[in-house]
N, C-alpha and C positions, 0 to 999 in steps of 0.2 A: 790820101793817107793809105792805111792797110785795106786789103780786100776781104770782104765778107764778114767783118767784125760787127757786133751789135752794139758795143759800147767802147769808149776810149780805153778803159783799163784792160779789157780783153784784147784789144787790137795791138797792144804793145808787145805781145808775145810773138807775133809773126812779123819779122823784119824783111822777109823776102819779097813782099808785095808793096813796098813803099815806092811810090812814084814821086818824081820831082823833088826828092829829098836826098841831099848829099850826106853820105856817111862821113862823120868826122874822123879825122886822122888821130894818131896817137897823141900828138901834141894837143889837139883840140880836146881829146878825151881827158887828158891830164888837166887842161884848163877848166873843162866843165866840172871835173871831179874836185878841183881845188877851189872852185867858186863856192862861196858860202851859200847855202840854200836852206830853204825851209820846206821840208817834205809836204807839209800840209798845204802851203801856198802853191807848190808845184802841182799838187794833185788837183787843187781848185782850178789852176790854169788848164790842166788837161781836161778836166770836166767841163770847162767853159767852151771847149771846141765844139763847133756845131756838128750835129749828127750827120749832116750831109757829107762831111769829109770822110766818113767811114762807109760810104756806099760802094757800088760796084765799080769795076775798072773803067767802064765807059763814061764815067762822070768826069766832066771837064771843069777843073778847079778854076782856071784863069777866066774862063767864060763866066763862071758862076760869080766870081769876085767883081768882074767888070759890070755885070748886069746889076750888081748891088749898088754901084756908084750912083749918087743922086744926080739929077739933071744939072744942078749948079754945084760945081766942085769947090771945095774949101780946102785950102792947102793945110791948114792947121789940123783939120779933122782927118785929112788923109794921112798925115804924119802920125797922128795919134793912133789911127786904126792900124797903120803899118807897124808901129812899135808894138802894138798889142799882138799882131800876128807873129812878129819876131819873138816876142816873149813866149808865145804858145809853142813856136817852133823850137826855141831853145829848151823849153821844158820837155818837149817830146824827145828831142835829141839826147838830153841828159838821161832821160828814162831808158832810151834804147841803149845808150852807152853802159848804163848800170847793168842792164840785162845781159849784154854781151860779156861783160867782165864776170858776171855771175856764172855763166855757162862755160867759161874758158877751161876750167879743170876737167870737166866732163869730156870736152873735145880732145884734150891731151890724152886722157885715159883711153878713149876709143881709138885714137891713132896708134897707141901702143898695142892694142889687141889686134889690129889689122896687121901690124908688123909681125907679131908672133904667129898668126895664122899663115902668113906667107912662108915663114921658116918651116912650119909643120908640113906644108904641102910639098916643099922641096925634098924633105926627108922621105915622105911616102913615095915619091917618084923614084928615088934611089932604091928603096926596098922592092918595089914592083919590078924594076929592071933586073935585080939580082935573082928574084924568084923565077922569072921567065928563063933566065939563063940556065938555072939548075934543072928545071923541068926539061929543057931541051937536051941536057946531058943525060938524064935518066931515060928519055925516049930513045936516044941513040944507043944506050947500053943494054936494052932489052933484046934477048936472043930467042931462037926457035927452040932451044933446049928447055928453057923455062916453060914454055907452052906445052911441050910434050909431057913434062912431069905433071902438070895440072890435068891433062887428059887421062893419064894413067890412074891418078887418084880418083877421078870421077868414075871410071870404069870399076874400080875396086869397091866403091860405095854401092854401085848398082848391083854388083854380084852379092854383096852382103845382104842387101834387101831381098834379093831373089831367094837366097838360102832361108831367110826368115819366113818368107811366104810359103816355101815348100814345107817347112816344118809345121806351120799353121794348118796347111791343107791336110797334112798327115794326121794332125790332131782332130780336125773336123771329121775326117773319115771314121774315127773311132768314137765319136760322140754318142751314137745310138746306144752302145753297150752301157756306157756310164750313166746315161739318163735312165735306163731301165732299172739299174741297180739303185739309184737314188729314189725312184718312185716306190720301189719295194721297201725301202727303208723309211718311207714317208717323210723324206727330206725335201719337201716341196719348195721351200725357198732356194735351196741349192740347185735343184733341178731347173727351176725357172731362170735363176741367175745364169747357169751354164747355157741354157737354151738361148737366152737373149744375147749372151756373148757370142755364141756360135752364129746367130742370125746377123749380128753386127759384122762379124768376121767374114761371113759368106757374102754379105753385100759389098764388102771391101774387095773381095777377090772374085767377084762375079764375072770378070773378064776371062777367067780361066775356064776352059770347057769342062774340066772335071768337077767344077763347083756349081755348074748351072742348075742341076737338079737338086742339090743339097738344100737350097733355100726353101723350096716348097715342102720338102720333107720335114724340115725343122718347124715350119708353120703348122703342119699336121700334128707333129709331136706336141707343140705348145697347146693346141686345142685339146688334145688328149689329156694333157696335164690339167687343164682347166676343168675338164669333166671329172677327173679324179679328185680335184680340189673341192668341187661342189659336193661330191659324196662325202668327203672328209668333213666338210662344213656341216652337213646334215647330222653327223654323229654327235655334234656338240649339244644338240637339243635335249638329249636324254641323259647323257653322262658327261658333264663338262670336265675337261682335262686341260689344265693350264698350259702345259708344254705343247700339247696337240693344237690348242687354239692359237697359241703364239706362233707356231709354224705356219698355220693356215693364214693368219693375218699378215705375217711377213710376206708370204707368197702373193697374196692379193695386192699388197702394197707395191711389190716389185712389178706386178702387171699393171699397176696404175688403176686398179679397179676396186678401190676401197668402198666406194659408194655402191657399186654393183654387188659386192660381197654382203653389204648390210641389207640390201633389198632381198637377196637370196636367203639370208639368214632368217629374216622375218617370215618369208614364205615357208621355210623348213619348219619353223616353230609352229606355225598354223597347221601344217600338215602333220607334224608330230602329235599335236593335241588330238586331232581327229583320229589318227591311226591308233594312238594309245588307248583312248577310251573305247574305241570299237573292239580292239583286241581283248581288253580286259572283260568287257561285258560278254563278248562272244565266247570267251573261255568258260565263264560261269554258265552261260546258257547251254553250251554243248555238254558241259560236265553234268548239269542237272537233267538234260535230256537223255543222257546215257548212250548217245551215239554220235557219230562223226558225220552226220548228214550235212551236205554242203548247202542245204536250203537256207540255213541261218546266215551263212557268209554272204548270201545275195540280198539279205534284208538291209533296209536302211537302219541307221543307228536308232532313230526314233522308234521304229517298229521292233527292233531287237530288244530295247529296254523293257518292253511289255512282256517278254518271255522270261524275265528273271523271277524265280520262285521266291516266296516270302522267306524260306529258310536261308537262302543264299543272298538275300537282299542286303543285309548289313555288311557281311564280309566283302561282297562285291563293291558296295559303296566305299568301304574303307580302302580296298585296293585301287579303286578308281581315283580316290583323292590322293593316295600314295603316289600313283603314277603321274597325276597332274602336278603334284608337289615337286617331283623330280624335274619335270619340264620347267616349272616356274623357278626352281632353285638354279637350274642351268642358266636361265635368262638372267637371274639375279647375279650370278657369278660372272656372266658375260659382261654385264654393266660394270661390275667391280673391276674387271680386267681393263676395260677401256678407261675408267676413271684413273686407275693407277698409271697406265701407260701414257695417257694424255698429260698427266703431271710430269712424267719423265721426259716426254717429248718437249713440253714447254720449257723445262729446265735446260735441255740440250739446245733448243732453238735460241734461247737467250744468250748462249755462249758465242753465237755468230754463225749465220748461214746466209745464203743469198736471199735477197728480198723477195724475189719471185717464188722461190721454193718455199719460203716461210708462209707467204700468202696462200699458196695452194694447199699446204699442210693444214693451216688454220681453217680453211674452207672445208676440207674433208673432215676435220675433227668436229667442226660445228654441225656438219650434216649428220655425222654418225651419232652425235649426242642427241640431236633433235629426233632422229629416227628411233633411237633406243627409248627415249622418253615417251614418244608417241606409241611405241610398241607395247609399253607397260599396260596401258589401258586396253589396247586391242586384244592382247593375250588374255588379260583377266576377263574381258567380255566373252571371249571364246570359251574359257573355262566355266564361267557362270552358265552359259547357254547349254553346254554339255551336261553339267550337273543338274540343271533345271530340267532338261529333257529326261534325264534318268529318274528324277523325283516324280515327274508327272506320269511316268510309265507304270507306277504302282500306287494303289490306294493305300495311303499310310494309316487309314483308320483301322486296318486289320491288325495292327501291331499292338502288343501289350504296352503298358505305360513305360516300363523300364527300357524296352527296345526303342520306343519312340523317342524317349529322352536321349538315348544313345545316338540315334540318328540326328537329333537336333544338335547334340554335342559335336558330332563330326562336321555338320554344316556350319555350326558356329565357329569351329576351329578353322574351317575353310574360309569363312568370311573374315576372320582375324588375319589369316594369311593374305587375303586380298587387300585388306586395309594396309598391312605392312608392305605389301608388294608395290602398290601404286597409289595408296591414299584414298582408294575408292570406298564408298559406303555399301557396295554390293547391292545396288537397287534391284537388279533383276532377280538374283537369288533370294534376297531378303523378302521381296514381295511374294515370290512363289511359296517360300516356306512359311511366311506369315499367314497366308490364306489357308494352307493345309493345317497349320498349327491351330488356328482359331477354330476351324471346323472340327478338328480332332478333339480339341480341348472342350468345345461345347458339348460334344457327345460324351466325353469322359466325365465332365462336370455333372452332366445330367444323371449319369449312372451313379456317380458318387453321392449326389443328393438323395437319390432313391435308396442307396445303401445306408446313408446317414439316417433317413427316416426309419428304415428297418432296424438299425442299431438302437435308435431312440425308443422305438416301440417295444423292443425286447430288452431294454436296459432295466436292470433291477436297482440301479443306483447304489451299488456296493462300492466301497472304496477300493481303488486300484493301488496296491502297495508299491510306493516308490521311495527311494532313499531321500533323506532330508536335504541332500545337496543336489537333488535332481535339477537338471537344466535341459531345455529343449536342444541345446547345442550338443548334448550327448547322444541324441538320436541321429541315425544315419542320414535321414533326410535333410539335416541341417549342417552336415559336415562341410559343405561347400562354403559356409559363412566363416569358418575358422581357418580354412586351408586355401592355399593358392591353387589355381587351376593348372593341372599338368596336361600337356597335349596328348599324352598317350594313355590316359586313364579316364574312366567314366567320371561324370560330375560328382558322384557320391563317394568317390575314393581318390582324393587328390593329395599328393605329397605336400608337406609343409615347405613353404618357400624358404630358401636358405640365403637369399640375397635380396636386399632392398632395391638394388639397381634393376631397372627395367631392361630386360634382354629380349630382343625380338626373336621370333621363331627362326628367321633366316640366320641370325647370328648363333642361335643355339644349336641348330642342326646343319650348319654350313659344312662342317667337317665330317658329318656322318649321322646316321639315324633318320627317323622320319616321324613327324608329329602325328601321323595317322596310324601308327602301329597299334593294333588291337592286342591288349594284354590277354593272356589266356584266362586270367582270373578276374576279368573286369567286372563281373557281376557278383563276385564273392563279397560277402559282407562280414564285417568284424562282429564279434559278440558284444551286444549292448549290455552294460552293467548298470541298469537304472532301477531294477526292481529290488525291493527289500523282502526279506523272509517274513511272512505273516504280517507285513506292515511295519516291522521293526528291523533295525539294522544290526542288532545283536541280541543275544539271549538275555544279557543283563538289562537292556532297555525294556525288553518284553516283561521281564520279571518285576521291574520297578514301576511299570506303567500303571498298574492297577492299585498301587498303594495309596492310602489316604494319609495326608500329612497334617496331623492335628497339633503337632508340637514343633518347636524350632529344630530339634535334633532330627526330626523325620525328613527334613528337606535335603535331598541328596545334592551333592556338589554338581553333578552333571546337569541336573535340571536348572540349577542357578546359572550354570555356564551356557546352557542351550536356550535359555529363555530369550525370546525375541518379541519385541512389541509388534503385535499383529496389525496395529493400525498404521504404524510408520514403517515397519520392516527394518528398524534400526537394530544394530548389534546391542547386546546387553551392556548396561552400565555396571562397571565393576563394584560400585559402591552400593548396589541394591541390597538392602538389609533383609534379614530373614523375616522380620515383621511384615515388610512390604510384600514379600512372596506369599506369606501366609494369608494376608488380607486379600491379595489378588486371587487366591484359590477359590473364593466364593463365587466369583463371576467369570474367571478365566479357566474354562474347562480344557483348554489346550495343554495344560500342564500334565494331563493324564496320559499324553502320548508325545512322542517326538514330533517336532514341528515339520513334518514332511508335507509337501503340497497335497491338497485334497483334490483328487481328480478321479475320473472313471475311465474304463476302457474306451468308451465312446469319445471322451475328451482326448485321450491319447491318440485315437484314430483321426480325429479332426486335426490335431496338431501335426500328425504325420502327413495328412493331406495338404495342409498349409505348406509344409516343407517341400512336398513334391511340386506344388504349384509354383513355389518360389524358385525351385530348380529350373523349371521351364522358363520362368520369367527372367532368371539370371542368364540362361543360355540364349534366349531370344528376346532381347529388350523391346523390340517394336510391338510385341503383344502384351507389354507390361500392364496396360490399362485393362485389357480383357481379363488377364489373370487376377489382378487385384479386385476387379469387380466380382469375379467368381469367388474369390476368397472372402469377400465381404458377405456374399450370400451364405457361405458356410456358417459364419458367425451369426448372421441374422436368423438363420433357421434354428440354430442351437439356442439362441436367446429366446426366440418365439416358443420353442418347445418347452423350455424350462418354465416360462410364464404360463403356457397353456396347462402344463402338468400340475404345477404347484402354486401358481400365483393368482389364478382367475377365481374370483368368488364374488358373485353378484351381491350377496347379502351384506358382505363387508364393504363393498364398493359404495353401497348406499349410505353408510355411516359417514363417509368423507374423512375418515381418520386413518393416519398411518399408511396411506396407500401411495400408489405410484404418482410421480410428479407429472406435470403436463408434458415435459420433454420426453419422458419415458412413454407416455400414452401416445404421443405423436410418432415416436419411433416404432411402437408396436403396430399402429395403424398403417404406417408406411410399409412395414414388412408384410402385413396381411394383404395389402392391396397389390404389392409388386411381386410377391414371391409365393404366397399361399393360394392354392387352388381350393376354393370352398365348395365347388360344384361336385356332386357325387358322380354324375355321369355326363358325358359330352352331349351337348345339344346338337342334334343333326341339322337344325336350321341355322346354326351359328355361322357367321361369316368366316372366310378363310383367315382374315387377320385375327379374329378372336381365337380361332383354333391354334394359330401360331403362337399367340400370347400364352395360351394355356400350356403349350409345350414347355414354355420357360418356367412354369410354376410347379410347385410340389404340393401334394395333398397335406392337409394339416395332420400332424402326428397324434397318436393316441397313447395314453399311459398304459404300460403293461399291467395286466390283471394280477400279476404277482406282487405288485407294489400296493401295500395297504396303507391308506392314509386316514383311516377312520378309527383306529384303535387308540384309546386313551393311555394304555400301558406303554405304548411307544411314543407318547406325546404326538400322536397323529402323524406318524411317519417323519418325525423330526430328523432322524439319522439320514433318511433318504433325501429330505429337503436340504439338509446341510451339504451332503455330498453333491447334489445337483447344483445348488446355488453357488457354493464355493468353487466348484469345478468351472462354472461359467465365469466367476471372478478371476480364477486362475487363467482361463483362456483369454480373457480381456487383458490381463497383465502381459501375456505372451505377445498379443497383438501390439500392445504399447511398446514392448521391447523391440519388436520388428519394425516399428514405424520409421526410424531413420533409414533402414535399408530399403524399405518400400518407397520412401520419399526420394531416395537417390536415383532410383530407376524409373520413377513415374515421369511421363512427359509433362513439361511445364504447363501445357494447356489443360491437363487433366488433374493437376494437383488440388484444385478446389474440391473435387469429388473425394479425394483421399482425406483432406482436412475435415470435410463434412462427415464422412464415415466415422472418423475418430471422435469428433466433438459431439455428434448426435447419437451415435450407436454404441461404440466401444466404451465411452465414458459413462454410459447409463447402466452398465451391467451390474454394478454394485447397488444401484437403486432398486433392483428387484428384491433385495433382501427384505425391504420393508413390507411389501404386500405378501410375500411368501411366509415370513415369520409372523406376520400379523394374524394369519389364519391359525397358526399354532397357539399364539397368545390368546386369541378369542375363544379357544376351546379348552385350553389347559386349566383355566380357573372357572369354577362354577359360579358365574356372576348372577345367574337367575336365583340360585339358592340364597345368595347373599341378599338379594332384593327381598325375598320372602322373609328372611330373618329380620331385616330392617323394618319391614311392614308390621311386624309383631311388637316392635318397641314402642313404648309409651313416651311421647315427647312433651306432653303437657304436664310435666311434673312440677311440683310446687317448691321443691327444695333442690339445692345443688347437690349432685351425686358425686361420690368419690370413687365409684367403681365403674369401669367402662362396660359397654354392652357385649353380649355374647357373640354377636355377628363379627366383631373385630377379631376375636379368637378364631372363629371359623375361617375368616378370610386369611388370617396368618397361617393357619394349618394348611390351607390350600397352597399358599406360597411355599411352605416347607415341603409339601408333597411335590410341588413343581420343581423345587431345588433337587430333591432326591431323584426325581425322574431325569433331570438333566444330567446328574451324575451317572445314572444308569446308561443313558444314551452315549455319554462321553466315553464309556468303556468300549463302545463299538466304533464311534467316529469322534475324532478330535473336534471339539467345538471352539473355534477361534474366539478371541476376545470380542471383536466387533459383532459376531453373531450372538454371543451370550448377552452382550450389552443391549442389542436390539430386542432380544426376547424379553429380558427384564423390563426394559423401557416400555414395550408394548403392554406387558401384563400390568405393570404399575399404572400406566396411563388408563387402561381399560378399568382397572379397579377404582381409581380415583373418579373416573366419570360415572362408574356405577354407584359410588358413594353419593355423588351429587344427585344422580337420578333417584336414589333412595330417599335423600332428603327432600327432593321435589315431590315425592309421593305422600309426604306427611299431611295428614288432615288437620291436626291440631298441634300447635307448638307454643310453648311458653319460653320466657327468658331463660329459665333454668334448663329447659329442653335444648335451647340453642347452645348453652354452655356445655351440656352433655355431648352435643355433636362435636364441639371442639375437643373435649376430653377423649372421645372415641378416636378422632382423627389423629391426635397427638400420640395416643397409645399405638395406633397403627404405624405411624411414622417411626416411632422409637424402635419397635420390634423389627420393622422392615429394614431399617438401616443396619441391623446386625446380620441380615441375610444377604445383603448386596452392598457393593461399594460404589454404586452409581450415585454420583452427586452432580447437581442437585437432583432431588427426587422429581421425576416428571409430573407435570400437572399438579404440583403441590399447591401452587398459588390458585389454581382453578377451584380447588375445594375450599381453601381458606378464604378466598375472596367472596365465594358464595355464602359462607357462614357469616362473615362479618357484615355482609350487606343488610342483615336484619337490624343492625344498629343505626342505619342511616336515617336522616330526616327525609321529609317529603321532597324538598328541592334537590337534596343531594341524591336521592334515589332516582329521580327523573333523569338527572345527568348520568348517573351510573348505568342506567338501563341503556341509554344511547351509546355509551362507551364500551359496553361489554356485550358484544353481539355473538360471542362464542357460546353463549347459553341458549338453549332452545326456548321456544315460546312457552312451552309447558312449564319449564323450570322458572322462568321469569314470572309467569302468571301465578304459580304457586307461592313464589316469594312474596308477591304483593298481597294475595288473598289470605294466606295462612300466617306467614311469619310477621307481616307488617300490620295485619288486621287489628291488632290490639292497641296500636298507638297512632293510627291515622284514621280519619273519618271516611265516610263512604264516597264523598265527592272527590277527595284526594285519590282514593283507590280507583275510581273510574278514570280519573285523569291519567294515572300511571298505566292502567290497562289499555287506554287509548294509545299511549306512547308505545306500548309493546306491540299493539296491532299495526301501528305505522311502520315499525321496524320489520315486522313479519310480512307485510304486504308485498314488498319487492321480491321476496323469495317465491311467492306463489306463481 
């Protein structure tokens, strides 16, 4: 069968390898096709053919069939087997015939293609023959004349090229003159462009003998141009000019040395900083020396700075910063130029250039950008070091405060410039000025504390007349809190900001001017309008100040309008009636004067000092903690002085009434331990540490001998006490007002100190009122005389009395006299409502306790006598309420409870004694022995006395 087929269906496709198989003719094909057949049966016959018939060509089919014959032949079987083979052969033949018929159209089509291809080849042969014939004709028709024309044309072209070369050579010979002219005009890009073109042309015509030396000459010229270009680049460092710098950059770009130019530029800036500061300082040193000795020019900059005199120190520093500003401004504008031109170059590059050129340009641009950014910090570091060297050349402690503040202002301005220049926090300069500022400020503060002690010891505590609308912001020292800082003016004289938009110094002075310009009148001060004439703002107010208002018609409208609640500070309520004003007159002695703040000259000096301290803190925030610490010492010392002068009284301390709170005592003890030097003279054996600690302390102040606190006519110096105490309260209020500003500049880690200062010290200022005014209240009323009068009263009466005792009238007269004295004092000093309330409260409290003490001294007392006590006390309360509007009456229950205790039973009395420990042992004992003796037995009395003793025992 077929060769190389694996299965009968696949072998039918290859008919060329059939062996011993006759191909049927057309008739046989027709017969085979006409025979009815079953495709499935035929396929089964083909599949039944043994696989061996599809093997290789060497297979012998006849031999294979013969070997299969059995030893004993059977004709019938052989015929059947033969018929089977014939059927298989017929099936294969029919399959082959079907395949041949199926492929016959493709065969016909392929035969047509072959015929068409043969026709095309014949046509191509004809075309090739015609082409060769025509080429032969053209060859034969080409003559010598045509070649001659071509030779002449070539010679003409050569002569034209020679003429062009001769003209170029003539131009090259004249290049020198034009290059010199362009350099004089500072047209560096044009000169370089011309030189490069000449070099290119010279290299092209180097085969001419007249051009041989021109190339080396052009190279020398190009080097000369680069030297002049470097000089031109150095001029940028002090006075940046856009057109000039644009030409220089274009020139370097033509040379392909953009990166080299940037390296050179930074070197020039460094050199410019050094030369600038040296020349500025040298100029001032030579000017002050009065000669032109060259010895100063040979000094190092560090040594030269030590020769600057104090008088020329500030102008020299200002000029130094001005010169450095010019250098930094030039660098700033240089960066602006590159940013602008980089954007333009990027836009032009995006329009389309060669890829290689774009990559090279981007690389140069990136290099320049990084170099400029790195140079920012480097230049600022150089500036800081130069200024630091200048600062260290002179001891700043020799300057006055205003001059020192001005130096700090210049340095602060310079640090602001540095922060805007490169975002640096100016660590070098900041640390240097911080150390000098702290040292200067320590010495300055120590001197101010000594001055404050001197002021306090010489203060007569007279009222300093200021206007009612006085505010510390009106003082020159606090102008910086209301006004924005101007770079060209001292911190105490700043123009009001006209724009809320933040403008950097570089933007503000880019087109001209200098932030370090010293104004000629930088120390001039405006006139302060804070003082009032004689303590009154107008003659009308002074005229009406001393009037007594006993009727509704006597109350002037301006006093109604100006009335302010002294406790709350609120504005007046429009609906306040005349009756209310009249009733308040009895205890609000502030109506006798306008409500101007109560302060002294010393208070005003302390406030000014605080303003100066805050100026320094505002200029140099890194020393904010030190400044605030020193400010707190000013307040501490003032508070301690007021307490020492007016509030310390050991006899009243022992009573335990109306005195300082535990918080105030803690504050006073802290101040005494940390700030007050209690030693009279230094101990020579003291350690160095102890001596250093004593340097930080101030001796305790002493009250001026001109201040008299022992006269009853002046209510024991009440006017001075009011001025002193209320000036302290006013000072505390100003510190409260300044707290947000102090908190804003205070370092976060130090804010607990500030909070502690306000909560434990400033807030306790008003608490000094109680001990100070308690001393007045204790002496203003003659309580001892009242006790003597009460001792003469007979309390064991047998009938109920309708008339009170004479001691009540005497006590009320004392209060009336006290009221008149308060009125007299209020003519000198306004007595605010809180002060008058405290005075009345103290006096009433002491009177009530004196009444209880008088009742406790009674030897005998009847029920009618106890009723008489109630009558006396009620009479006292009724008359007292007409003198004062304090409600409720202080310690009213203290007296009433003591009187009513007489009516208690034995059991109730024992419980009452345990619950009322505010009474002394003497008072309780007298209550048991005298008042209760009539209706309790001896055993019950002993029991109650034992209970009193148990209560008193823990106190011992």
